[in-house]
GUKOLGU-101782 format. One line per 2 residues: number of its first residue (from 1); their letters; for each residue x, y, z of N, C-alpha, C, CB. Coordinates in nm, 2 decimals. Glycine has a CB too. Layout:
BEGIN
NUM) A) X:Y:Z:X:Y:Z:X:Y:Z:X:Y:Z ~ ...
//
This chain:
BEGIN
1) ME) 3.87:-3.99:2.55:4.01:-4.00:2.41:4.10:-3.94:2.44:4.00:-3.95:2.26 ~ 4.21:-3.98:2.46:4.34:-3.97:2.50:4.38:-3.91:2.37:4.42:-4.10:2.56
3) AR) 4.49:-3.83:2.38:4.59:-3.77:2.27:4.74:-3.76:2.35:4.53:-3.59:2.22 ~ 4.81:-3.76:2.23:4.96:-3.80:2.25:5.04:-3.67:2.25:5.03:-3.91:2.13
5) GA) 5.08:-3.60:2.37:5.13:-3.49:2.39:5.29:-3.46:2.35:5.10:-3.47:2.53 ~ 5.36:-3.36:2.38:5.48:-3.38:2.34:5.55:-3.47:2.43:5.54:-3.26:2.33
7) GG) 5.65:-3.53:2.35:5.73:-3.65:2.47:5.63:-3.78:2.47:5.74:-3.57:2.67 ~ 5.55:-3.79:2.42:5.50:-3.93:2.44:5.43:-3.91:2.53:5.58:-4.05:2.46
9) RR) 5.37:-3.76:2.62:5.33:-3.79:2.74:5.15:-3.81:2.75:5.40:-3.68:2.83 ~ 5.08:-3.86:2.80:4.92:-3.89:2.78:4.88:-3.78:2.79:4.83:-3.99:2.88
11) RE) 4.76:-3.74:2.77:4.67:-3.59:2.81:4.56:-3.61:2.79:4.70:-3.45:2.73 ~ 4.47:-3.59:2.84:4.30:-3.58:2.81:4.22:-3.48:2.72:4.24:-3.57:2.93
13) RK) 4.20:-3.52:2.63:4.11:-3.44:2.54:4.03:-3.35:2.57:4.04:-3.50:2.48 ~ 4.03:-3.17:2.54:3.94:-3.13:2.58:3.80:-3.13:2.55:3.98:-3.06:2.60
15) KA) 3.69:-3.15:2.59:3.56:-3.17:2.51:3.56:-3.06:2.42:3.44:-3.17:2.59 ~ 3.50:-3.05:2.29:3.44:-3.01:2.20:3.34:-2.88:2.25:3.39:-3.13:2.15
17) VS) 3.36:-2.75:2.22:3.28:-2.64:2.20:3.20:-2.59:2.08:3.36:-2.55:2.22 ~ 3.10:-2.61:2.03:3.08:-2.60:1.92:3.09:-2.38:1.95:2.93:-2.70:1.86
19) KS) 3.08:-2.37:1.82:3.06:-2.17:1.80:2.96:-2.15:1.86:3.02:-2.10:1.64 ~ 2.85:-2.19:1.81:2.70:-2.16:1.85:2.73:-2.15:2.01:2.57:-2.28:1.79
21) IK) 2.76:-2.26:2.11:2.77:-2.21:2.26:2.84:-2.13:2.28:2.80:-2.28:2.34 ~ 2.98:-2.08:2.22:3.10:-2.02:2.22:3.01:-1.80:2.25:3.21:-2.07:2.01
23) AG) 2.90:-1.84:2.10:2.82:-1.70:2.09:2.70:-1.71:2.18:2.77:-1.66:1.92 ~ 2.69:-1.79:2.22:2.55:-1.81:2.28:2.42:-1.80:2.22:2.54:-1.73:2.38
25) LQ) 2.44:-1.85:2.13:2.34:-1.85:1.98:2.24:-2.05:2.01:2.51:-1.84:1.75 ~ 2.14:-1.99:2.00:2.08:-2.16:1.97:2.10:-2.17:1.76:1.83:-2.16:2.04
27) FP) 2.10:-2.11:1.74:2.13:-2.14:1.56:2.27:-2.15:1.53:2.07:-2.01:1.45 ~ 2.27:-2.24:1.42:2.45:-2.32:1.44:2.49:-2.29:1.36:2.49:-2.47:1.43
29) VG) 2.58:-2.17:1.42:2.72:-2.14:1.35:2.78:-2.19:1.24:2.80:-2.15:1.43 ~ 2.83:-2.32:1.29:2.87:-2.41:1.19:2.85:-2.42:1.01:2.83:-2.50:1.24
31) RI) 2.73:-2.46:1.09:2.65:-2.46:0.91:2.62:-2.36:0.84:2.51:-2.50:0.91 ~ 2.62:-2.21:0.92:2.56:-2.13:0.87:2.73:-2.07:0.81:2.45:-2.04:0.98
33) AR) 2.85:-2.08:0.83:2.98:-2.07:0.78:2.97:-2.18:0.68:3.09:-2.07:0.88 ~ 2.91:-2.24:0.71:2.98:-2.38:0.61:2.88:-2.34:0.43:2.91:-2.62:0.70
35) FL) 2.74:-2.26:0.46:2.64:-2.22:0.34:2.70:-2.13:0.32:2.50:-2.20:0.34 ~ 2.78:-2.03:0.35:2.81:-1.90:0.35:2.94:-1.93:0.22:2.86:-1.82:0.52
37) KK) 2.99:-2.04:0.27:3.13:-2.08:0.16:3.06:-2.15:0.07:3.27:-2.19:0.23 ~ 3.01:-2.24:0.08:2.97:-2.32:-0.06:2.89:-2.24:-0.16:2.87:-2.45:-0.03
39) GR) 2.81:-2.11:-0.08:2.74:-2.08:-0.20:2.77:-1.97:-0.26:2.62:-2.07:-0.18 ~ 2.91:-1.94:-0.25:3.00:-1.88:-0.30:2.98:-1.74:-0.32:3.02:-1.95:-0.39
41) YA) 2.91:-1.68:-0.18:2.85:-1.52:-0.22:2.96:-1.43:-0.26:2.77:-1.43:-0.09 ~ 3.11:-1.46:-0.15:3.23:-1.39:-0.16:3.33:-1.47:-0.17:3.25:-1.31:-0.06
43) QR) 3.45:-1.44:-0.23:3.58:-1.53:-0.21:3.62:-1.57:-0.12:3.67:-1.50:-0.24 ~ 3.61:-1.50:0.04:3.65:-1.52:0.14:3.53:-1.46:0.23:3.80:-1.47:0.16
45) TG) 3.55:-1.55:0.32:3.40:-1.52:0.47:3.51:-1.50:0.57:3.26:-1.70:0.54 ~ 3.49:-1.39:0.66:3.56:-1.36:0.77:3.50:-1.45:0.88:3.56:-1.22:0.79
47) TG) 3.55:-1.48:1.01:3.53:-1.58:1.12:3.39:-1.51:1.19:3.68:-1.59:1.25 ~ 3.36:-1.37:1.19:3.26:-1.30:1.28:3.14:-1.33:1.16:3.30:-1.12:1.33
49) AP) 3.13:-1.34:1.04:3.03:-1.32:0.99:2.92:-1.44:1.00:3.06:-1.29:0.87 ~ 2.92:-1.54:1.01:2.86:-1.65:1.05:2.82:-1.62:1.18:2.93:-1.77:1.04
51) IY) 2.85:-1.56:1.29:2.80:-1.56:1.36:2.75:-1.43:1.36:2.86:-1.61:1.45 ~ 2.73:-1.33:1.35:2.68:-1.19:1.33:2.53:-1.29:1.21:2.84:-1.05:1.23
53) LA) 2.55:-1.34:1.10:2.42:-1.39:1.08:2.35:-1.48:1.12:2.40:-1.42:1.00 ~ 2.39:-1.58:1.22:2.33:-1.65:1.26:2.22:-1.58:1.42:2.44:-1.77:1.27
55) AV) 2.32:-1.47:1.46:2.25:-1.41:1.52:2.12:-1.28:1.50:2.34:-1.40:1.58 ~ 2.15:-1.26:1.39:2.02:-1.19:1.30:1.94:-1.27:1.29:2.04:-1.13:1.17
57) LE) 1.95:-1.37:1.27:1.81:-1.49:1.19:1.79:-1.54:1.26:1.82:-1.59:1.08 ~ 1.83:-1.57:1.42:1.78:-1.58:1.52:1.72:-1.48:1.61:1.86:-1.62:1.56
59) YL) 1.72:-1.37:1.61:1.60:-1.28:1.65:1.56:-1.26:1.61:1.57:-1.20:1.69 ~ 1.55:-1.26:1.44:1.43:-1.24:1.36:1.32:-1.37:1.38:1.47:-1.23:1.19
61) AA) 1.34:-1.51:1.36:1.29:-1.62:1.45:1.22:-1.57:1.55:1.39:-1.71:1.50 ~ 1.26:-1.51:1.67:1.21:-1.55:1.79:1.14:-1.43:1.79:1.31:-1.59:1.90
63) EV) 1.15:-1.30:1.71:1.05:-1.21:1.69:0.95:-1.27:1.62:1.09:-1.09:1.63 ~ 0.92:-1.28:1.53:0.81:-1.36:1.45:0.77:-1.48:1.53:0.86:-1.41:1.29
65) LE) 0.80:-1.58:1.60:0.72:-1.66:1.71:0.70:-1.59:1.81:0.78:-1.79:1.77 ~ 0.73:-1.50:1.89:0.62:-1.43:2.00:0.52:-1.35:1.91:0.69:-1.33:2.12
67) LA) 0.52:-1.31:1.82:0.40:-1.20:1.77:0.33:-1.31:1.71:0.44:-1.08:1.65 ~ 0.33:-1.43:1.67:0.28:-1.50:1.60:0.21:-1.61:1.72:0.39:-1.55:1.49
69) GN) 0.26:-1.63:1.83:0.21:-1.68:1.97:0.11:-1.58:2.05:0.33:-1.70:2.07 ~ 0.10:-1.46:2.02:0.03:-1.35:2.06:-0.09:-1.35:2.00:0.10:-1.24:2.05
71) AA) -0.06:-1.39:1.88:-0.17:-1.36:1.75:-0.28:-1.53:1.81:-0.07:-1.36:1.51 ~ -0.19:-1.63:1.85:-0.28:-1.78:1.86:-0.36:-1.74:1.95:-0.21:-1.93:1.92
73) RD) -0.29:-1.72:2.10:-0.38:-1.64:2.22:-0.47:-1.57:2.18:-0.32:-1.55:2.30 ~ -0.50:-1.52:2.15:-0.60:-1.39:2.05:-0.68:-1.48:2.06:-0.57:-1.32:1.86
75) NK) -0.65:-1.57:1.98:-0.74:-1.64:1.86:-0.76:-1.73:1.98:-0.68:-1.69:1.70 ~ -0.77:-1.76:2.09:-0.76:-1.88:2.19:-0.74:-2.02:2.13:-0.90:-1.90:2.27
77) KN) -0.59:-2.03:2.08:-0.54:-2.14:2.00:-0.40:-2.16:2.11:-0.50:-2.08:1.81 ~ -0.36:-2.29:2.14:-0.28:-2.28:2.18:-0.16:-2.37:2.07:-0.31:-2.31:2.31
79) RI) -0.16:-2.39:1.95:-0.05:-2.39:1.81:-0.06:-2.27:1.71:-0.07:-2.52:1.72 ~ 0.05:-2.24:1.72:0.06:-2.12:1.61:0.01:-2.20:1.45:0.26:-2.03:1.61
81) NP) -0.04:-2.16:1.38:-0.08:-2.23:1.26:0.01:-2.08:1.15:-0.29:-2.27:1.26 ~ -0.02:-2.13:0.99:0.04:-1.98:0.90:-0.07:-1.87:0.94:0.05:-1.99:0.71
83) RH) -0.18:-1.88:0.98:-0.23:-1.78:0.99:-0.22:-1.70:1.09:-0.32:-1.80:0.96 ~ -0.17:-1.75:1.17:-0.13:-1.68:1.29:0.02:-1.57:1.29:-0.11:-1.81:1.40
85) VL) 0.09:-1.65:1.20:0.21:-1.59:1.16:0.21:-1.47:1.03:0.30:-1.71:1.12 ~ 0.08:-1.48:0.96:0.04:-1.42:0.89:0.00:-1.28:0.94:-0.04:-1.48:0.83
87) LA) -0.07:-1.30:1.01:-0.15:-1.18:1.10:-0.01:-1.10:1.21:-0.30:-1.27:1.23 ~ 0.06:-1.19:1.22:0.16:-1.12:1.31:0.26:-1.02:1.25:0.23:-1.22:1.39
89) VR) 0.28:-1.10:1.14:0.40:-0.99:1.02:0.31:-0.92:0.96:0.50:-1.06:0.88 ~ 0.23:-0.90:0.93:0.13:-0.78:0.89:0.06:-0.67:0.96:0.04:-0.83:0.85
91) ND) 0.02:-0.73:1.06:0.02:-0.60:1.17:0.15:-0.58:1.25:-0.11:-0.61:1.28 ~ 0.25:-0.59:1.18:0.33:-0.52:1.23:0.46:-0.46:1.15:0.37:-0.60:1.33
93) EE) 0.47:-0.31:1.19:0.46:-0.22:1.09:0.67:-0.27:1.00:0.41:-0.02:1.19 ~ 0.71:-0.31:1.08:0.88:-0.35:1.06:0.90:-0.48:0.98:0.96:-0.38:1.22
95) LG) 0.82:-0.57:1.05:0.82:-0.67:0.97:0.72:-0.71:0.83:0.81:-0.73:1.04 ~ 0.63:-0.59:0.84:0.53:-0.61:0.73:0.65:-0.48:0.60:0.31:-0.52:0.80
97) KL) 0.70:-0.43:0.63:0.78:-0.38:0.55:0.93:-0.47:0.52:0.79:-0.25:0.61 ~ 0.93:-0.54:0.59:1.06:-0.66:0.52:1.04:-0.77:0.46:1.13:-0.73:0.61
99) LK) 0.88:-0.78:0.51:0.81:-0.90:0.43:0.69:-0.89:0.33:0.78:-0.99:0.51 ~ 0.73:-0.79:0.26:0.62:-0.69:0.21:0.56:-0.79:0.11:0.68:-0.52:0.14
101) GV) 0.67:-0.83:0.01:0.67:-0.90:-0.13:0.63:-1.05:-0.08:0.83:-0.91:-0.23 ~ 0.64:-1.11:0.02:0.65:-1.23:0.06:0.49:-1.29:0.10:0.76:-1.22:0.17
103) TI) 0.43:-1.42:0.02:0.36:-1.45:0.00:0.35:-1.63:0.11:0.36:-1.42:-0.16 ~ 0.26:-1.60:0.26:0.27:-1.70:0.32:0.13:-1.81:0.29:0.29:-1.65:0.46
105) AS) 0.16:-1.91:0.28:0.08:-2.05:0.24:0.00:-2.04:0.36:0.17:-2.22:0.23 ~ -0.14:-2.09:0.29:-0.25:-2.07:0.39:-0.25:-1.97:0.53:-0.26:-2.21:0.45
107) GG) -0.20:-1.87:0.45:-0.22:-1.76:0.55:-0.35:-1.67:0.57:-0.13:-1.67:0.54 ~ -0.37:-1.68:0.39:-0.52:-1.57:0.37:-0.47:-1.48:0.42:-0.68:-1.59:0.44
109) VL) -0.57:-1.36:0.41:-0.55:-1.20:0.43:-0.57:-1.13:0.55:-0.62:-1.14:0.36 ~ -0.55:-0.96:0.56:-0.61:-0.95:0.65:-0.74:-0.88:0.64:-0.54:-0.92:0.73
111) PN) -0.78:-0.93:0.76:-0.95:-0.83:0.75:-0.97:-0.72:0.74:-1.04:-0.83:0.85 ~ -0.99:-0.67:0.60:-1.01:-0.51:0.58:-1.16:-0.52:0.52:-0.88:-0.42:0.46
113) IN) -1.24:-0.43:0.54:-1.38:-0.35:0.47:-1.32:-0.22:0.43:-1.52:-0.33:0.58 ~ -1.36:-0.19:0.32:-1.32:-0.04:0.27:-1.41:0.02:0.31:-1.31:0.00:0.13
115) PV) -1.44:0.10:0.39:-1.51:0.22:0.48:-1.66:0.22:0.39:-1.42:0.41:0.48 ~ -1.62:0.30:0.28:-1.71:0.31:0.16:-1.87:0.25:0.14:-1.64:0.24:0.05
117) LL) -1.75:0.10:0.16:-1.89:-0.03:0.15:-1.98:-0.07:0.29:-1.82:-0.20:0.11 ~ -1.95:0.01:0.38:-1.99:0.00:0.51:-2.14:0.10:0.54:-1.85:0.03:0.60
119) PK) -2.27:-0.01:0.59:-2.37:0.10:0.58:-2.37:0.23:0.63:-2.47:0.07:0.62 ~ -2.45:0.35:0.59:-2.43:0.46:0.65:-2.50:0.48:0.78:-2.47:0.56:0.56
121) KS) -2.46:0.53:0.89:-2.53:0.54:1.00:-2.65:0.62:0.99:-2.45:0.59:1.08 ~ -2.76:0.60:1.08:-2.88:0.63:1.01:-2.91:0.78:1.14:-3.02:0.48:0.99
123) SS) -2.94:0.87:1.17:-2.98:0.96:1.25:-3.09:0.93:1.33:-3.01:1.06:1.18 ~ -3.08:0.89:1.43:-3.17:0.84:1.55:-3.27:0.98:1.58:-3.07:0.79:1.70
125) DA) -3.29:1.08:1.51:-3.36:1.21:1.52:-3.46:1.19:1.42:-3.28:1.33:1.49 ~ -3.47:1.13:1.34:-3.60:1.13:1.27:-3.66:1.01:1.28:-3.60:1.16:1.14
127) PK) -3.85:1.03:1.30:-3.84:0.90:1.28:-3.85:0.79:1.24:-3.87:0.88:1.31 ~ -3.90:0.68:1.24:-3.90:0.57:1.14:-4.01:0.59:1.09:-3.89:0.43:1.18
129) GS) -4.03:0.56:0.96:-4.11:0.56:0.83:-4.18:0.72:0.82:-4.25:0.43:0.84 ~ -4.10:0.80:0.87:-4.16:0.95:0.82:-4.14:0.99:0.68:-4.10:1.06:0.89
131) QP) -4.04:0.93:0.65:-3.98:0.96:0.50:-4.03:0.84:0.38:-3.79:0.96:0.51 ~ -4.06:0.87:0.29:-4.12:0.77:0.18:-3.98:0.65:0.13:-4.18:0.89:0.03
133) KS) -4.01:0.57:0.09:-3.89:0.48:0.04:-3.87:0.52:-0.12:-3.92:0.32:0.07 ~ -4.02:0.54:-0.22:-3.99:0.55:-0.33:-4.03:0.70:-0.30:-4.05:0.46:-0.43
135) PA) -4.04:0.78:-0.43:-4.07:0.90:-0.44:-4.24:0.90:-0.48:-3.97:0.97:-0.55 ~ -4.28:1.01:-0.45:-4.43:1.00:-0.45:-4.45:1.01:-0.61:-4.52:1.14:-0.35
137) KT) -4.61:0.95:-0.63:-4.62:0.96:-0.82:-4.74:1.08:-0.79:-4.70:0.76:-0.93 ~ -4.67:1.13:-0.92:-4.80:1.23:-0.91:-4.89:1.22:-1.05:-4.74:1.40:-0.87
//
């Protein structure tokens, strides 16, 4: 596309560069800026706010995906499913605190058995059958 410059001279139009590319991010800075404006969270929005928010969201997403990928690999799976996301979030101290009140659909619960419910360890000193199982009748 050509545009007319000063004095009617023709000049080449520069290729558009997105705000995400300028910031070096994968998350869409322009879309987040639009959501911040349309959401009416504040009367005015600074130019750095959507960039910062996009960077934070991208970091959180990368962190959760990395931990969920590790959980999937531990379970010998190639694909991340909601169970792996739940295990990743709940086993990480900081993410667990951030997402404390969040329910992950189809995630299940962390495996946990109260130690009181586990069978007591029997001492190997006493021979088997030496103690009666029921009290002797008199």
